[in-house]
N, C-alpha and C positions, 0 to 999 in steps of 0.2 A: 502494499499499500504506498503511494506516494506520500509523502508529508515534509512540512519544513521544521522537524524539531531540531537539527543539527545547526539551519540557521539560527534560530530563535534560542535555540542553548548558546551559541556563539555570540550574539549579539550583544554590544554595548550596554545593554539593561540588564543580561542578564548574567553574560559572561563565564558559564560555569564550565567545568571538566564534564567526560561522562561519569567519571566518577561520585561527581556533585549530586549530577541531576540523579543520578541512580540511589545513592542516598537520601534525597529530598522525597522522592518515590518508592523509597522500600523495596527498588528492585535490585539487580546483580548489571554491573556496567554490560555484561555480555547481551543483556537484553536490552538495555540502550542503543550500543553498537547495530544490534537487529534492525530494531526500529526504525533507526537512522538510513540502514543499506536499504529500506523499504518490508522488511519483512512484516508478518502477520504479528497481529497481538490482539488483546483482549478488548471488549468493549469497556472495561471496568480501566483498562490502564488506557484507552481513549479518554476517555472523560477526566481521567487522575492528569493527563498531561496538559488536555485543556484547563483544567481547575490551576493545577499550578502555574500555566503562563497566563491565566486570567483571560483564556481567547475560548470562543465556541469551537468543539472540537473539530468541525467543518470545515474551519478556517484553517486547520494545523492538516488533518488529514483527508484526502483527496483519491478517487482514483483517477487514472492517468486519461484517459477520454475527459474529462470533468479539467484537467488541469490546461490540455490544451487548447480545450475550448476558453477558456478564461485568458488564457495567454492570447489566442488572437482577438477577442474582445477587447481588452487591455491595448493591443499595438494597433487596432485600427480605429479606436478612438483619439488615437496620438495625433 
């Protein structure tokens, strides 16, 4: 599942290591690595990550086709 977890984690606002994010969410660093690489995760984890970053999970996680559609819309608006 495509997502922007790595982008958010490394953003100026959060600036976290994978280990720090994993500790905050109560999971292993390996779980964060998997999620950032687009691996599947549970609905509970999607909600936890959304809550942690104070965002709607739909703003963080998306299906590839949706991502491409959004990018095309953004480009055409420019």
